[in-house]
C-alpha positions, 0 to 999 in steps of 0.5 A: 454241271461239271461232272457233266462236262467231266462225264462227256469229257471222259466219253470222249476221251473213251471215244477217241482213245477207242475209237483209233484203235480200229485195225482198217479192213484195207491192211488186212485185206493186203496182208490177205491178198500176199498170203494167197499170192504166196499159197498159189506161188507154193501150188505153181511149184508142185504142179510145174513138170520137173525135168528129172536126170535118166539117171538116178543118183544113188545113195549110199547107206551112212547118208540115209536117215534112220529112225529107230521104234518099236513096232508091232505088226498091225495083222498077223500074216504081217509078224513074218514079212517084218524085219529089221529095217523097214522102207515107211512111205507114210506114217498115220494116225488113223488106221483106215486112211493107213490100209488103204493106202496099203489096198492101193499099193498092194493093188499096183503088186507091192507087198505092204505092212501096216505097224503100229508103233507105242503112239499108237501110230499106223507105219506104212511100210513096203518094202521090209528086209535084215539089213539095214543096206538092202532098205535103203537100196529098194527105197531109193530103187522105187523112188527111182521108178517112179523118178523115171517116170518122168513125172516126179508128182506121181506119188503125191497126186495118186496116193498123197503121199510126199515124194520125198519124204519116205524113210527107214525104219530101225525096228527096235524089240 
C-alpha cells in the first residue's frame, strides 16, 4: 500500500509539474498576429509611392563606400571591359540568376559584365571604369534616371534587386 501511495504521489507530481508548462495557443497566436502586422506594415512601405525631388543629390566619391575584391570576368569577351572600379548592381550565388539579370539590363542597352570573386559569388556589373570618380558618377547617373521616373521601387519590382544596394567594387589583381 505504501508503494502504491508513493507511486500515485509521484504520478500526480509529474502531471502537475509538466502539465503547467504546456504552452497556451493564445500566447502563440498573439505573437503570430503581431509579427504579421509588422510584416504587413513593412510591405506597405515598399508599395507606397515615394515622392522624390526633381533634382538628384550628387555625392562626392570620398563618401562612396568601396569594396575591394579580386574578381575575374566570367566570359572572355568581358575581359577588356572589366576595369579597376565597377558599379555592382547585384551579387548572386547562382550563375543562371546573374545571367538573367545581365540579359534584362542588356535589353535596356547596358553593357553588363559578369565577374566572379574568389568565394564563387557572381558580381553583376553595369559599368566599369579606370577611376573611382567615373564609377561613382555613372552609378549616380543611372540611379538618378530611375528616380526621375517617379517610382523608386522600379528596380525592385522589375528586376528583383534593391534600389539602394548598388555599390562600387575596386578590383584587386
